[in-house]
C-alpha positions in Angstrom: 131.1 7.4 -12.3 133.5 10.2 -10.6 135.8 11.3 -13.3 138.4 13.7 -12.4 139.0 16.2 -15.6 142.5 17.2 -15.9 142.1 20.8 -16.7 144.7 23.3 -17.5 142.7 25.4 -14.3 143.1 22.2 -12.4 146.7 22.1 -12.8 147.6 25.6 -11.5 145.0 24.7 -8.4 146.7 21.9 -7.7 150.4 22.8 -8.1 150.2 24.4 -4.5 153.2 22.0 -3.6 155.4 23.5 -6.6 158.4 24.6 -4.2 158.8 21.4 -2.2 157.7 18.9 -5.5 160.0 21.1 -7.9 163.4 20.0 -5.4 162.1 16.2 -5.3 164.8 14.2 -7.0 162.2 11.7 -9.5 163.5 8.3 -11.5 161.9 8.5 -15.1 162.1 6.9 -18.2 161.3 9.2 -21.3 160.6 7.2 -24.6 161.0 8.6 -28.4 157.0 7.2 -29.1 154.8 5.0 -27.1 152.5 4.3 -30.6 154.3 2.9 -33.6 154.1 1.5 -37.0 155.1 -0.3 -39.7 158.2 -2.7 -40.5 161.2 -1.1 -39.5 160.3 0.0 -35.9 162.4 1.6 -33.4 162.5 3.3 -30.0 165.0 5.2 -28.5 164.2 5.7 -24.2 166.0 8.5 -22.1 166.3 7.8 -18.5 167.6 10.2 -16.1 166.6 11.0 -12.1 166.6 14.7 -12.1 164.7 17.5 -10.2 162.6 18.7 -13.4 160.6 16.2 -15.1 162.0 15.1 -18.5 164.9 17.8 -18.4 168.6 15.9 -17.8 170.7 18.0 -14.9 171.2 15.8 -12.3 172.6 12.2 -12.8 172.0 9.3 -15.5 169.5 6.2 -14.7 171.3 2.9 -13.6 170.1 0.3 -17.0 171.5 -2.7 -14.0 167.4 -4.0 -13.7 165.8 -2.9 -17.1 163.7 -5.8 -18.8 162.2 -5.6 -21.7 159.8 -7.8 -22.2 157.8 -8.3 -25.8 154.1 -8.6 -26.6 154.4 -12.5 -26.1 156.6 -12.2 -23.2 159.8 -12.9 -24.3 162.8 -11.2 -23.0 164.3 -8.6 -25.5 167.9 -6.7 -25.2 168.1 -3.4 -25.3 171.0 -2.2 -28.1 173.2 0.7 -28.1 173.2 1.4 -24.6 174.9 4.4 -23.1 175.2 6.3 -20.2 176.5 10.4 -20.1 176.8 12.9 -17.4 173.0 13.3 -16.5 171.2 10.8 -19.0 171.2 7.4 -20.2 170.0 5.6 -23.3 169.1 2.5 -25.1 167.0 1.4 -28.6 164.7 -1.1 -28.8 163.2 -3.0 -32.2 160.1 -3.8 -32.1 159.8 -6.8 -34.1 156.6 -8.3 -33.1 153.2 -6.7 -33.4 151.8 -5.8 -29.6 152.7 -3.8 -27.1 155.9 -3.9 -25.2 157.0 -3.6 -21.4 160.1 -1.8 -20.2 160.5 -2.0 -16.9 162.7 -1.8 -13.8 161.5 -3.6 -10.5 163.6 -3.5 -7.7 163.5 -5.8 -4.0 165.2 -5.5 -1.2 166.3 -3.5 1.8 168.0 -0.4 2.3 170.0 0.3 5.3 171.9 4.1 6.6 173.8 3.4 10.1 177.0 4.9 11.9 179.8 2.5 12.0 183.0 4.0 14.5 181.8 7.5 14.2 181.1 7.4 10.4 178.2 7.0 8.4 177.6 3.9 6.4 175.0 2.7 3.8 173.7 -0.9 2.9 171.5 -2.2 0.4 170.7 -5.8 -0.6 168.4 -9.0 -0.7 166.2 -9.1 2.6 167.8 -12.3 3.8 171.3 -10.6 4.0 170.6 -7.4 6.3 172.7 -9.9 8.2 175.5 -8.5 6.2 175.2 -5.2 8.7 177.7 -5.1 11.4 176.4 -5.9 14.9 178.2 -2.9 16.4 176.5 -0.4 13.8 174.7 2.4 16.0 171.7 4.9 15.2 171.0 2.2 12.4 167.7 2.6 10.3 166.7 -0.1 8.1 163.5 -0.4 4.9 162.3 -2.9 2.8 162.0 -1.3 -0.5 159.6 -2.8 -3.6 159.7 0.1 -6.6 158.6 -0.2 -9.9 159.5 1.7 -13.0 157.8 1.3 -16.3 156.7 2.4 -19.4 154.8 1.1 -22.0 155.3 0.9 -26.3 152.8 -0.3 -29.1 153.8 -1.7 -32.1 150.4 -2.0 -34.5 147.4 -3.0 -32.6 147.8 -2.5 -28.7 147.9 -6.2 -26.5 147.2 -7.2 -22.6 149.3 -9.7 -22.2 151.9 -8.5 -20.3 149.6 -6.9 -17.7 148.8 -10.3 -16.2 149.6 -9.5 -12.4 152.6 -10.5 -10.3 151.5 -10.0 -6.7 154.7 -8.2 -5.9 154.5 -4.8 -4.7 152.1 -1.9 -6.4 151.1 -3.2 -9.5 149.1 -1.3 -12.6 146.2 -3.2 -14.1 145.1 -0.8 -16.6 141.5 -1.3 -17.8 142.4 1.3 -20.6 145.8 0.0 -22.7 148.3 3.0 -21.6 148.8 3.0 -25.3 145.1 4.0 -26.0 145.4 7.3 -24.2 143.7 10.2 -25.5 142.3 13.9 -24.6 138.2 14.1 -23.7 138.0 10.3 -23.2 137.4 8.8 -20.0 140.4 6.5 -18.8 140.2 4.3 -16.0 143.3 2.4 -14.0 143.0 -0.4 -11.2 145.9 -0.2 -8.5 147.2 -3.7 -6.6 149.4 -4.0 -3.9 150.5 -7.5 -3.7 147.9 -8.7 -5.9 144.9 -7.4 -4.1 143.3 -4.0 -5.2 144.2 -0.8 -3.1 142.1 1.2 -1.8 142.8 4.6 -1.0 146.4 5.1 -2.3 147.6 8.7 -3.4 148.3 9.1 -7.0 150.2 12.0 -8.3 150.4 13.1 -12.2 152.4 15.3 -13.8 152.7 16.4 -17.4 155.2 17.5 -19.2 157.2 21.1 -19.5 157.0 21.9 -15.5 160.6 23.4 -16.7 158.7 26.1 -18.8 155.4 27.1 -16.4 155.1 28.9 -13.2 153.6 26.1 -11.7 154.5 22.3 -11.1 150.9 21.4 -11.7 150.8 18.3 -9.9 147.4 16.4 -9.9 146.4 14.4 -6.8 143.7 11.2 -7.4 142.9 9.0 -4.8 142.2 5.0 -5.6 138.7 3.6 -4.7 137.4 0.8 -2.8 137.7 -1.5 -6.0 141.8 0.4 -6.0 140.2 2.4 -9.6 140.9 6.2 -10.4 138.8 7.5 -13.6 140.3 10.2 -15.3 140.1 12.5 -18.2 143.2 14.0 -20.2 142.3 17.9 -21.3 146.1 18.2 -22.3 148.0 15.9 -24.8 151.5 15.4 -23.7 153.6 13.3 -21.8 152.4 12.2 -18.1 154.6 11.0 -15.5 152.3 8.9 -12.9 154.0 8.2 -9.5 152.3 6.3 -6.8 154.0 5.3 -2.9 152.7 3.4 0.2 154.1 3.0 3.2 153.4 -0.2 5.5 154.8 -2.7 8.4 157.7 -4.7 6.8 156.7 -8.6 7.3 160.3 -9.6 7.3 162.3 -7.1 8.6 161.0 -6.5 12.5 160.5 -3.2 13.5 161.3 -2.0 9.6 158.7 0.1 7.0 158.3 -1.3 3.8 157.5 1.4 1.3 156.5 1.0 -1.8 156.3 2.9 -5.1 155.2 2.4 -8.7 156.0 5.3 -11.5 155.1 4.9 -15.2 155.6 7.8 -18.5 152.2 7.9 -20.0 151.6 9.9 -23.8 148.4 11.7 -24.0 147.7 11.8 -28.0 145.4 15.1 -29.1 141.8 13.5 -29.8 
């Protein structure tokens, strides 16, 4: 078993792309906690798009596609939604025992083009790309499938929400994402359209990059079964991202851009 150990030295050694990474805008959700207990359990979640992870300095995350699933798969309504200058937020009451999934899944197409000398953008369902004017020039079209997730557990963790949908990049956590502690092996499997994905490149970044000299990104690659195995040496909130580009099967000549991201909490042993 080849287990990647995420040590402080590794974080510094693999931070050579810090300058480029620091300039990238990243979308994320940050829960106030991921493991809770008791009868009156609530979690507050911040959402933003920023250069520095978990720091509010660019613009708020739009919540139109927010979906919250209870441990039994029931839809849960976000409460106290608000949007500020740099962040959005909402609360979730955890009335059931088990693991909740907070997610946003975007599918469709995105286009850039020129119309009468002016730059234009378009986004919408793949089957409506004919809405783009026929006289558009410099047309660039991409198919998009992006998924962002956060997992929050009240009481004992549960796994009912981890059934694959067969769409886009999905995480199949062989180690429960709310059972991550330092010094213990973690195993994740990644699927693309329901199939184990070999050779996917993963990026992991620990919180606090604003307060250290190097971003400290960790790069991992899935094996033939779509798995990665690792050990966390340091506790904290981690941002995980996976990206993949392949030819679109629905738009001639276009690329399909797939992405997955999640916020994970690692607790001290």
